[in-house]
C-alpha positions in Angstrom: 94.5 98.9 78.2 91.2 99.6 77.4 88.7 100.7 80.5 87.1 97.0 80.2 90.9 95.3 80.9 91.3 98.3 84.2 87.7 97.2 85.5 89.1 93.5 85.0 92.0 94.5 86.6 90.5 96.2 89.6 86.5 96.3 90.4 86.3 93.6 92.5 84.3 93.0 96.0 85.9 95.1 98.2 86.0 98.1 96.1 82.2 97.4 95.8 82.5 97.3 100.0 84.6 100.5 100.4 83.1 102.6 97.8 86.5 103.0 96.4 88.3 103.0 92.3 91.2 100.6 93.5 91.4 98.1 96.5 94.3 99.8 97.6 94.4 101.2 101.5 96.7 103.4 103.1 97.7 101.3 106.7 96.3 103.6 109.5 99.9 104.5 111.4 99.0 105.7 114.6 101.6 108.0 116.0 101.8 111.0 114.0 102.4 109.7 110.2 98.5 109.8 109.3 97.9 113.1 108.4 94.8 114.6 107.4 96.7 115.5 104.0 98.0 111.9 103.6 95.0 110.3 104.2 92.9 112.8 101.7 94.9 112.4 98.9 94.5 108.5 99.0 90.9 108.8 99.1 91.3 111.1 96.5 93.4 109.2 94.0 91.1 106.4 94.9 92.1 104.5 97.5 91.2 104.1 100.7 93.2 107.1 103.4 93.1 105.7 107.1 93.0 107.2 109.8 95.6 105.5 112.9 93.5 106.5 115.8 95.3 104.7 118.7 96.9 106.9 120.3 94.5 110.0 120.3 92.0 111.6 122.2 88.6 111.9 120.9 88.5 115.5 120.4 91.8 115.2 118.5 90.1 112.4 116.5 87.0 114.7 115.8 89.1 117.5 114.8 91.3 115.2 112.7 87.9 114.2 110.7 86.7 117.4 110.5 90.1 118.5 108.6 89.6 115.3 106.4 86.4 116.4 105.5 87.3 119.4 104.1 90.2 118.6 101.9 88.3 115.8 100.7 84.6 113.8 99.9 85.9 110.9 98.9 85.1 107.3 101.7 88.6 107.3 104.1 88.2 104.9 107.5 89.9 104.7 111.4 91.1 102.1 112.9 91.4 101.8 116.1 93.3 99.5 118.9 91.2 96.7 120.7 92.0 96.9 124.4 93.8 94.2 125.7 93.7 93.8 129.4 97.3 94.4 131.5 98.2 94.6 134.9 101.3 97.0 136.6 103.9 94.8 137.5 106.1 96.2 139.8 108.8 94.3 139.9 109.1 94.5 135.7 108.3 98.3 136.0 111.6 98.8 138.4 114.0 96.7 135.9 112.4 98.4 133.0 113.6 102.1 134.9 116.8 101.3 136.2 117.5 100.2 132.1 116.4 103.4 130.9 117.7 105.6 133.4 121.4 105.8 131.9 119.6 106.6 128.2 117.5 109.5 129.8 120.6 110.9 131.0 122.5 110.2 128.1 119.7 112.2 126.3 118.8 114.9 128.9 115.7 113.7 129.0 112.8 115.2 130.6 109.4 113.7 131.6 106.7 113.6 134.2 105.4 109.8 133.6 101.9 108.4 133.8 101.2 105.4 133.9 97.9 103.9 131.4 95.5 102.2 133.1 92.9 99.3 131.1 90.1 101.3 132.5 91.4 104.3 131.0 91.8 102.5 127.7 88.6 101.1 127.6 86.4 104.5 128.1 89.2 105.7 125.7 87.9 102.9 123.2 84.1 103.8 123.1 84.7 107.2 123.0 86.1 107.0 120.1 83.2 104.5 119.1 80.8 107.1 120.4 83.1 109.3 117.6 82.9 106.8 114.4 78.8 106.7 114.8 78.3 110.4 115.7 80.5 111.8 112.7 79.4 108.8 111.0 81.9 107.4 109.5 81.7 104.4 107.2 84.5 102.3 107.8 86.3 101.1 111.2 89.1 98.9 110.9 90.1 97.0 114.4 94.2 96.0 115.4 95.3 94.1 118.8 92.3 92.4 118.9 88.7 91.6 117.9 85.7 93.9 119.5 83.0 92.2 121.2 79.9 91.1 120.0 77.5 94.2 121.5 80.4 97.0 120.1 80.0 94.4 116.4 76.3 94.8 116.1 76.2 98.4 117.6 78.3 99.0 114.5 76.4 97.8 111.8 73.7 99.3 113.2 75.1 102.3 111.5 75.8 100.2 108.6 79.3 100.4 109.2 82.3 98.4 107.6 84.0 96.8 110.1 87.9 95.6 109.4 89.3 93.7 111.3 93.2 92.1 111.4 95.0 88.9 111.6 98.7 87.5 112.1 97.6 83.4 110.9 94.3 81.4 109.4 92.6 81.3 113.5 92.8 84.9 113.5 91.7 84.9 110.2 88.5 82.8 110.7 88.2 84.5 114.2 87.6 87.5 112.5 85.0 86.8 109.9 82.6 84.5 112.9 82.9 87.5 114.7 81.0 89.4 111.8 84.1 91.7 110.5 82.9 92.4 106.8 87.1 91.7 105.5 90.6 91.0 107.0 94.0 92.4 107.1 96.3 89.3 106.9 99.3 90.7 108.2 102.3 89.1 106.9 105.4 88.9 109.3 107.3 90.8 106.8 105.0 93.8 107.7 106.5 97.3 109.7 105.3 98.3 113.2 103.6 96.7 115.4 102.4 92.7 114.8 98.5 92.7 115.1 98.7 89.3 117.0 96.3 88.7 119.6 95.5 85.0 119.8 99.1 82.8 120.1 102.7 83.8 121.2 104.1 86.5 118.9 107.2 84.6 118.0 104.5 81.5 116.5 103.1 83.9 113.9 105.6 85.1 112.2 104.6 83.6 108.7 105.3 85.5 105.8 102.5 86.5 103.5 103.4 84.4 100.4 102.5 81.6 102.8 100.2 83.2 104.4 97.3 84.5 101.8 96.6 81.2 100.1 96.1 79.2 103.3 93.9 82.2 104.5 92.1 82.5 101.4 91.0 78.4 101.7 88.9 79.0 105.0 87.6 82.2 104.5 85.1 84.3 102.7 85.2 87.4 103.0 87.3 89.9 101.3 91.1 89.1 101.8 94.1 92.0 102.4 97.0 91.6 102.5 99.8 93.7 104.2 103.4 93.4 104.6 106.0 94.5 102.3 104.2 95.6 99.6 105.8 98.7 97.9 104.4 98.9 94.4 102.9 97.3 91.8 104.3 93.9 91.3 103.7 93.3 95.3 99.9 93.9 94.5 99.6 91.6 91.7 101.5 89.1 93.4 99.0 89.1 96.0 96.5 88.9 93.8 97.5 85.5 92.3 97.5 83.9 96.3 94.0 85.2 96.6 93.7 88.1 98.3 91.2 91.1 96.6 93.2 94.4 98.4 96.6 95.2 99.6 97.2 97.6 103.1 100.6 99.4 103.0 102.6 101.0 105.2 106.3 101.6 104.7 105.9 103.2 100.9 103.5 105.7 101.8 105.2 106.5 105.4 107.5 108.1 103.3 105.6 110.3 101.3 106.2 113.8 101.1 102.5 114.4 103.0 103.1 111.5 105.9 103.4 112.8 109.3 106.4 110.7 110.2 109.6 112.6 111.6 111.7 113.4 108.6 114.7 111.4 110.1 112.5 108.3 109.9 112.3 108.8 106.2 115.4 109.4 105.6 116.5 106.3 107.0 114.0 104.1 105.7 115.2 105.7 102.1 118.9 105.2 103.0 117.7 101.0 104.8 119.1 97.8 103.7 116.8 94.8 104.3 119.0 93.3 106.5 118.4 96.5 108.9 114.6 95.8 109.8 114.7 93.7 113.0 111.5 92.8 115.6 112.0 94.4 118.9 109.3 94.8 122.1 111.9 96.9 123.5 110.4 100.5 122.8 106.2 99.7 123.0 106.4 96.1 125.0 104.5 94.7 122.0 106.5 92.8 118.9 107.5 95.3 115.9 108.9 95.8 112.9 111.7 98.7 112.5 115.4 99.5 111.8 117.5 98.7 113.4 119.2 101.3 116.4 121.6 102.1 119.5 118.3 101.4 121.6 117.3 97.8 119.9 121.3 97.2 120.6 121.2 98.0 123.6 117.9 96.8 125.3 117.8 93.3 123.6 118.9 90.9 125.8 115.7 92.1 128.5 112.8 92.1 126.1 111.3 89.4 127.6 111.1 91.0 131.2 110.0 94.4 130.6 106.7 95.3 131.2 103.7 95.1 128.7 102.1 97.1 125.8 101.4 100.0 126.8 103.1 100.2 130.1 106.7 99.8 128.2 105.2 102.2 125.0 104.8 105.0 127.7 108.5 104.5 129.4 110.4 104.9 126.7 108.4 107.9 124.6 110.2 110.5 126.0 113.4 109.4 125.3 112.1 108.2 121.3 110.4 112.0 121.5 114.2 113.8 122.8 115.9 111.6 120.5 113.9 113.0 117.5 114.1 116.4 118.7 118.2 116.2 119.4 118.0 115.1 115.6 119.4 111.4 116.1 117.6 107.7 115.1 120.1 105.9 117.7 116.8 106.2 120.3 113.8 106.6 118.0 111.0 103.7 117.0 111.7 103.7 113.1 109.1 101.3 112.3 109.8 99.9 108.7 108.7 97.1 106.4 111.1 94.7 104.9 111.0 95.9 101.5 113.2 99.3 102.4 115.0 99.1 99.1 111.5 100.0 97.5 110.9 103.1 99.6 110.3 106.6 97.0 110.3 109.7 97.7 107.4 110.6 95.9 103.5 112.3 97.3 100.9 110.2 97.9 99.4 110.6 94.6 102.6 110.2 92.4 102.7 107.0 94.3 99.5 105.6 93.8 100.1 106.6 90.2 103.0 104.7 90.1 101.5 102.1 91.6 98.4 101.5 89.8 100.5 102.0 86.3 102.4 98.9 87.2 100.0 97.0 88.3 98.1 97.2 85.1 101.1 97.2 83.0 101.5 93.8 84.7 98.0 92.5 84.2 98.4 90.6 80.7 100.8 88.5 81.9 99.2 87.0 84.3 
């Protein structure tokens, strides 16, 4: 394909907005996968690397920004969880502790539990925003909600590109009306936590092929597709339906530079699509991952567990101990619905592979 043909495939409003060569975003997977090496490798390859800052302290975030800047001079972004108000229900906490105690005894888990509070989450969120401004980060995305008008206005004063997350048409419209510059449309195929913030989890499980064109018909900001996209075929399919960019998680999670546990990576590589399920048991929030013993044991009790992030904290030591003991039975093995397409590659190799695949398909459009 000649240069003009390549530009026709890739150059669009999103690449211009983000100052990248290819409209491919590495999903900001919080909790360890988005290492400095992974973020930098994706950005160096012409995509957009993203830090998943959801569980970081402000100091950890600042440190990672410094690390990445030593590895790349290309743009990269940061994703934050928008705090949602919650309260600690004593009854639910007691029920969860009773349910989890036999598992802790079996794994010989030792933990000093300190439950988070909404006030602490708000404080950390504001501190993260301050870091983003002070470090002159150019791109910030949000999950689990939309920041307040005051925050949106403040970030725009610093010319920061804002990207929202939506799981329904209504949520996408809300993001556009709130001033987001682009929106990630998360189909039900996506791995990890659902970004739903308006409505019920079960009612928001809309497949990506259905969701993209319905959203594209009613919003004017760039639409970024997420959920089950693993290769060039997925990118071009999303493009046909109305998306002008993609966000890929599972494909990058198994890459060499990813900080995901080796057990997690291998489990995805060996998995079949029918083993990827939805669960609230690990965190109190709907998420998609590989079926295992923990999910099976807790499935009958999902709806009576404490809300996120309380349940997430209650299971944290269990997940960590299971990984340390080399077993996947009690780990949260987040994955999208296309595990058969996962490949053991470096991030650069993956980027080159999917770019070449998409370009080879372009004449057929």
